[in-house]
C-alpha positions as CSV (number, residue, x, y, z in Angstrom):
1,M,-0.2,0.1,0.0
2,Y,1.3,3.6,-0.4
3,L,0.9,4.4,3.0
4,S,2.7,3.0,5.7
5,K,1.5,2.1,9.1
6,E,3.8,5.1,10.8
7,E,2.4,7.4,8.1
8,K,-1.6,6.6,8.8
9,Q,-0.9,6.8,12.6
10,E,0.9,10.3,11.8
11,M,-1.9,11.5,9.7
12,F,-4.9,10.2,12.4
13,A,-2.9,12.6,15.1
14,K,-2.8,14.9,13.1
15,H,-6.4,15.4,12.5
16,G,-7.8,13.0,15.0
17,K,-8.0,13.3,18.9
18,N,-5.2,11.0,19.1
19,K,-3.1,8.4,16.6
20,S,-5.2,5.9,17.8
21,D,-8.5,7.5,17.2
22,T,-8.8,6.0,13.0
23,G,-12.6,6.9,13.2
24,S,-13.2,10.2,13.8
25,A,-14.9,12.3,10.5
26,E,-11.8,14.6,10.6
27,G,-9.3,11.8,10.5
28,Q,-11.0,9.8,7.6
29,I,-11.7,12.4,5.6
30,A,-8.0,13.2,5.8
31,L,-7.1,9.7,5.0
32,F,-10.0,9.8,2.0
33,T,-8.2,13.1,0.7
34,Q,-4.8,11.4,0.5
35,R,-6.1,8.6,-0.9
36,I,-8.2,10.8,-3.5
37,E,-4.6,12.6,-4.4
38,H,-2.7,9.1,-5.0
39,L,-5.5,7.9,-7.4
40,T,-5.6,11.1,-9.3
41,Q,-1.9,11.0,-10.1
42,H,-2.3,7.6,-11.3
43,L,-5.1,8.5,-13.6
44,K,-3.4,11.2,-14.9
45,K,-0.4,8.2,-16.1
46,N,-2.8,5.6,-16.9
47,R,-6.2,7.2,-18.3
48,K,-8.1,4.2,-19.6
49,D,-7.9,2.9,-15.7
50,Y,-11.7,3.1,-15.5
51,N,-11.8,0.6,-12.3
52,T,-9.6,3.3,-10.4
53,E,-11.8,6.2,-11.9
54,R,-14.8,4.5,-10.5
55,S,-13.0,4.1,-7.0
56,L,-12.2,7.6,-7.2
57,V,-15.6,8.4,-8.1
58,M,-16.6,6.6,-5.2
59,L,-14.3,7.9,-2.6
60,V,-15.0,11.3,-3.7
61,G,-18.4,10.6,-2.8
62,K,-17.6,9.3,0.7
63,R,-15.7,12.2,1.6
64,R,-18.5,14.3,0.6
65,S,-20.9,12.9,2.7
66,L,-18.6,12.7,5.5
67,L,-18.0,16.7,5.2
68,D,-21.7,16.9,5.0
69,Y,-22.1,15.2,8.2
70,L,-19.4,17.3,9.7
71,I,-21.4,20.9,8.5
72,K,-24.7,18.8,10.2
73,K,-22.9,18.1,13.3
74,D,-20.3,20.9,13.8
75,I,-19.8,23.4,11.6
76,L,-16.4,24.9,13.6
77,R,-15.0,21.6,12.9
78,Y,-16.0,21.4,9.0
79,R,-14.5,24.8,8.6
80,A,-11.3,23.8,10.5
81,I,-10.9,20.6,8.3
82,V,-11.6,22.2,5.1
83,K,-9.1,25.2,5.5
84,E,-6.4,22.6,7.1
85,L,-6.7,20.1,3.9
86,G,-7.0,22.9,1.5
87,L,-10.6,21.3,-0.1
88,R,-12.4,23.6,-2.2
89,K,-16.2,24.5,-0.8
């Protein structure tokens, strides 16, 4: 896999409550964003890889639903994660 265990723990420590908090919305959004960036780079090289393209679209939808959940739950957390990750909207 493109992310090692240590890199994932570091990501969850930065965006979640602690490094073992892998279920928080912020941690999941950060992980999805990393995966989306990775798949986007792959698709730039392999433009006819339709399975990866489908996976990318599904992943973007999952991230969008988590962001929508965060808007409803706590708008300040949403604004913080969007600013931190540099997401549009």
